[in-house]
C-alpha positions as CSV (number, residue, x, y, z in Angstrom):
1,M,43.6,40.2,-65.1
2,S,46.0,43.2,-64.8
3,I,49.8,42.7,-64.3
4,K,49.5,44.4,-60.9
5,S,46.8,41.9,-59.8
6,A,48.9,39.0,-61.1
7,I,51.9,40.2,-59.1
8,S,49.8,40.6,-56.0
9,L,48.4,37.0,-56.3
10,T,51.9,35.7,-56.8
11,L,53.2,37.5,-53.7
12,I,50.2,36.2,-51.7
13,G,50.9,32.7,-52.9
14,S,54.6,32.9,-52.0
15,V,53.8,34.2,-48.5
16,L,51.3,31.4,-47.9
17,L,53.8,28.8,-49.2
18,M,56.5,30.2,-46.8
19,M,54.0,30.0,-43.9
20,L,53.2,26.5,-44.8
21,L,56.8,25.4,-45.1
22,S,57.8,27.2,-41.9
23,G,55.1,25.3,-40.0
24,I,56.1,21.8,-41.1
25,D,58.6,21.3,-38.3
26,A,56.7,23.3,-35.8
27,G,56.0,21.4,-32.6
28,G,54.1,22.0,-29.4
29,I,54.9,21.5,-25.8
30,A,52.8,19.3,-23.4
31,I,53.2,19.7,-19.7
32,Y,52.2,17.6,-16.6
33,W,50.3,19.6,-14.0
34,G,48.9,18.5,-10.6
35,Q,51.5,16.8,-8.6
36,N,53.0,19.8,-6.7
37,G,51.0,22.4,-4.8
38,N,53.8,24.9,-5.4
39,E,53.7,24.8,-9.2
40,G,51.0,27.5,-9.6
41,T,47.4,27.2,-10.6
42,L,46.1,25.6,-13.8
43,A,45.0,29.0,-15.0
44,E,48.5,30.4,-14.5
45,T,50.0,27.4,-16.3
46,C,47.9,28.1,-19.4
47,A,48.5,31.8,-19.2
48,T,52.3,31.3,-19.8
49,G,51.6,30.8,-23.5
50,N,54.2,28.0,-23.5
51,Y,52.0,24.9,-23.7
52,D,49.6,23.4,-26.2
53,F,48.6,20.5,-24.0
54,V,48.2,20.2,-20.2
55,N,48.0,16.8,-18.6
56,I,46.2,16.9,-15.3
57,A,47.9,14.2,-13.1
58,F,46.7,11.8,-11.8
59,L,43.7,9.5,-11.5
60,P,45.8,6.8,-9.8
61,T,42.9,4.7,-8.4
62,F,40.4,2.9,-10.7
63,G,39.5,-0.5,-12.1
64,N,38.6,-3.8,-10.4
65,G,35.5,-2.3,-8.9
66,Q,37.4,0.4,-7.0
67,T,35.9,3.8,-6.5
68,P,38.0,6.0,-8.9
69,M,39.8,8.8,-7.1
70,I,42.0,11.7,-8.3
71,N,45.1,12.8,-6.5
72,L,46.2,16.4,-7.2
73,A,48.8,16.6,-4.4
74,G,48.4,20.0,-2.6
75,H,46.1,21.6,-5.1
76,C,42.7,20.5,-3.8
77,D,41.0,17.8,-1.8
78,P,38.8,15.5,-3.9
79,Y,37.5,13.7,-0.8
80,T,35.6,16.9,0.1
81,N,34.6,17.7,-3.5
82,G,37.2,20.4,-3.3
83,C,38.4,20.2,-6.9
84,T,35.3,21.4,-8.7
85,G,36.8,24.9,-8.7
86,L,39.1,23.8,-11.4
87,S,36.2,23.9,-13.8
88,S,36.8,27.6,-14.6
89,D,40.5,27.1,-15.0
90,I,40.0,24.2,-17.5
91,K,37.6,26.3,-19.5
92,L,40.1,29.2,-19.6
93,C,42.8,26.9,-20.9
94,Q,40.5,25.5,-23.6
95,A,39.5,29.0,-24.6
96,K,43.2,29.6,-25.4
97,G,43.2,26.5,-27.7
98,I,45.0,24.4,-25.1
99,K,43.9,20.7,-24.9
100,V,43.4,19.5,-21.3
101,M,43.8,15.8,-20.6
102,L,43.2,13.6,-17.6
103,S,46.3,11.4,-16.9
104,L,45.4,7.9,-15.8
105,G,47.9,5.9,-13.7
106,G,51.3,7.3,-12.9
107,G,54.2,5.9,-11.1
108,A,52.3,5.1,-7.9
109,G,48.7,4.1,-7.4
110,S,46.2,1.3,-7.4
111,Y,45.0,0.7,-10.9
112,Y,44.4,-2.3,-13.2
113,L,41.7,-3.7,-15.4
114,T,40.5,-7.2,-14.8
115,S,38.4,-7.7,-18.0
116,S,36.9,-6.1,-21.0
117,K,33.7,-5.5,-19.0
118,D,35.8,-3.7,-16.3
119,A,37.4,-1.6,-19.1
120,R,33.9,-0.7,-20.4
121,Q,32.8,0.4,-16.9
122,V,35.9,2.6,-16.4
123,A,35.3,4.2,-19.8
124,T,31.7,4.9,-18.9
125,Y,32.8,6.5,-15.6
126,L,35.4,8.6,-17.3
127,W,32.9,9.8,-19.9
128,N,30.3,10.7,-17.4
129,N,32.6,12.3,-14.8
130,F,35.4,14.0,-16.8
131,L,34.4,14.1,-20.4
132,G,31.1,15.0,-22.2
133,G,28.7,12.9,-20.2
134,Q,26.7,13.8,-17.1
135,S,27.0,12.8,-13.4
136,A,26.1,14.3,-10.1
137,S,29.7,13.7,-8.8
138,R,31.9,15.3,-11.5
139,P,35.3,16.0,-9.7
140,F,36.1,19.0,-11.9
141,G,32.5,20.3,-12.1
142,D,30.9,20.9,-15.5
143,A,34.1,21.4,-17.5
144,A,34.5,18.7,-20.1
145,L,38.1,17.6,-20.6
146,D,39.5,17.0,-24.1
147,G,40.7,13.5,-23.7
148,I,42.3,10.8,-21.6
149,Y,46.0,10.2,-21.2
150,F,47.3,6.6,-20.5
151,D,50.3,7.0,-18.2
152,I,50.4,3.3,-17.3
153,E,53.5,2.3,-15.3
154,G,52.2,-0.5,-13.1
155,G,49.4,-3.0,-12.5
156,T,49.1,-5.3,-15.5
157,N,49.3,-4.9,-19.3
158,Q,45.8,-6.3,-19.8
159,H,42.7,-4.6,-21.3
160,W,44.2,-1.1,-22.0
161,G,43.4,-1.6,-25.6
162,D,39.8,-2.4,-24.6
163,L,39.6,0.8,-22.6
164,A,40.9,2.8,-25.6
165,R,38.3,1.2,-27.9
166,Y,35.4,2.0,-25.5
167,L,36.6,5.6,-25.1
168,S,37.1,6.1,-28.8
169,R,33.4,5.5,-29.4
170,Y,32.3,8.5,-27.4
171,C,31.8,11.9,-28.9
172,K,29.5,14.8,-28.3
173,N,28.3,17.3,-30.9
174,G,31.1,16.1,-33.2
175,K,33.8,16.6,-30.5
176,K,35.9,13.5,-30.2
177,V,37.7,12.1,-27.2
178,Y,41.4,12.5,-27.7
179,L,43.5,9.5,-26.6
180,T,47.1,9.9,-25.6
181,A,49.7,7.7,-24.0
182,A,53.2,8.0,-22.4
183,P,55.1,4.7,-23.0
184,Q,58.7,4.3,-21.9
185,C,61.2,4.5,-24.7
186,P,62.3,0.8,-24.8
187,F,60.2,-0.6,-27.6
188,P,57.6,-2.0,-27.3
189,D,56.4,-0.6,-24.0
190,A,55.8,-3.3,-21.4
191,W,52.5,-1.9,-20.1
192,I,50.7,-0.4,-23.1
193,G,52.6,-1.8,-26.1
194,D,49.6,-3.9,-27.1
195,A,47.1,-1.1,-26.6
196,L,49.1,1.1,-29.0
197,K,48.5,-1.5,-31.7
198,T,44.8,-0.5,-31.7
199,D,45.9,2.6,-33.8
200,L,43.4,4.7,-31.8
201,F,45.9,7.0,-30.1
202,D,46.2,10.6,-31.4
203,Y,49.3,11.6,-29.5
204,V,52.0,9.4,-28.0
205,W,54.5,11.2,-25.7
206,V,57.4,8.7,-25.3
207,Q,59.4,9.0,-22.1
208,F,63.0,9.3,-23.2
209,Y,64.3,9.4,-19.6
210,N,65.1,6.9,-16.8
211,N,65.9,4.5,-19.6
212,P,69.7,4.8,-20.5
213,Q,69.4,2.3,-23.3
214,C,67.3,4.7,-25.4
215,Q,67.9,8.2,-24.1
216,Y,70.3,10.9,-24.9
217,T,73.7,10.9,-23.2
218,E,76.1,13.8,-23.4
219,G,77.4,14.1,-26.9
220,D,75.7,10.8,-28.0
221,I,72.4,10.9,-29.8
222,K,72.5,7.5,-31.4
223,N,70.4,5.6,-28.8
224,L,67.7,8.2,-28.7
225,E,67.7,8.6,-32.5
226,D,67.4,4.9,-33.1
227,A,64.5,4.6,-30.6
228,W,62.8,7.6,-32.1
229,K,62.9,6.1,-35.6
230,Q,61.4,2.9,-34.2
231,W,58.6,4.6,-32.5
232,T,57.7,6.9,-35.4
233,T,57.9,3.9,-37.8
234,D,56.1,1.2,-35.9
235,V,53.4,3.1,-34.0
236,N,50.5,4.5,-35.9
237,A,49.7,7.7,-34.0
238,T,48.9,11.1,-35.4
239,L,51.8,12.7,-33.6
240,I,54.7,11.5,-31.4
241,F,56.4,13.7,-28.8
242,L,59.8,13.6,-27.2
243,G,59.1,13.2,-23.5
244,L,61.8,14.8,-21.2
245,P,62.4,15.9,-17.7
246,A,62.2,19.7,-17.4
247,S,65.2,19.9,-15.1
248,P,68.0,17.6,-13.9
249,E,66.1,17.1,-10.6
250,A,62.9,15.9,-12.4
251,A,64.2,12.4,-13.2
252,G,67.0,10.0,-12.4
253,S,68.5,10.4,-15.8
254,G,67.7,11.7,-19.3
255,F,67.8,15.4,-18.8
256,I,69.0,17.2,-22.0
257,P,70.5,20.7,-21.7
258,V,68.8,23.3,-23.8
259,S,71.8,23.8,-26.0
260,D,72.1,20.1,-26.7
261,L,68.4,19.8,-27.4
262,T,68.3,22.6,-29.9
263,S,71.6,22.0,-31.6
264,Q,71.6,18.2,-31.8
265,V,68.5,16.4,-30.8
266,L,65.6,18.4,-32.3
267,P,67.4,18.7,-35.7
268,A,67.7,14.9,-35.8
269,I,64.1,14.2,-35.1
270,K,62.0,17.1,-36.4
271,G,62.1,15.8,-40.0
272,S,59.7,13.0,-39.1
273,A,56.2,13.6,-40.4
274,K,54.9,12.4,-37.0
275,Y,57.0,14.9,-34.9
276,G,54.6,16.6,-32.6
277,G,56.9,18.4,-30.2
278,V,58.1,17.9,-26.6
279,M,56.4,16.7,-23.5
280,L,57.8,17.8,-20.1
281,W,57.6,16.5,-16.6
282,S,56.5,18.7,-14.9
283,K,55.2,22.2,-14.4
284,Y,56.9,22.4,-11.0
285,Y,60.3,21.6,-12.5
286,D,59.7,23.8,-15.5
287,N,59.1,26.7,-13.1
288,Q,62.6,26.0,-11.6
289,S,64.5,25.7,-14.9
290,G,62.6,27.8,-17.4
291,Y,63.0,25.0,-19.8
292,S,59.8,25.4,-21.9
293,S,60.5,29.2,-22.3
294,A,64.0,28.4,-23.5
295,I,63.0,25.8,-26.1
296,K,59.6,26.9,-27.4
297,N,60.9,28.9,-30.3
298,D,62.9,25.9,-31.5
């Protein structure tokens, strides 16, 4: 090998190492979409280039023999099969490398699981109507979502682990069903703490808001940092995200100003091998504040 070739290889190796090291702390942004008709379309959301994950919210009615029904606020009417037009938007997002999830539950709704059998029936419904299966009544048409997002904030804490186990068994052409969850930051979460013990969840976006005992308060990062360490130590997920309101109006408490997030909070948590990025509620509030645009480079 010539000296010139050796130098070239050394330079290439150095560049690759720098790229690798610079990506270690790189995080993505997940966003909720679907609960405000004035937030823009799903296609527009993905076209911003700000998000790596979009959580379509919500499926707030399911379980106990109920007919599952989505609620996308002012975007479309599922009762008249009016949401099938989202199929093309979902595919556009996925073509950009964005994972699109269906959010189960939410802060209001009628959802709970009565048994393992009930969980299996819900999993089958989700697979056939939103994921890789087949059904004559798919609410989003023929688009196959990337996964299911457990945003369980009511009902009971029973059988969510069963649902995760049944969903985890599905795949199509080698494409897995991603499982994600949004527990509250007090550990363990009252609703899905047991389900997280299944170790089946790929991404966990912890809600560090509306919970003063474990969220950031001006100039004081200790409560958040302590909670973050517990979540990243005790929960076996691929990546864990910092869940935040995208504006002060988006939650009762827990909003972190951009300057505080970038100078204090992110430096304190990005060293974790499980750091995945930031999850924001919601696209509507992000439109008002520009929060994702302000933080994405950090």
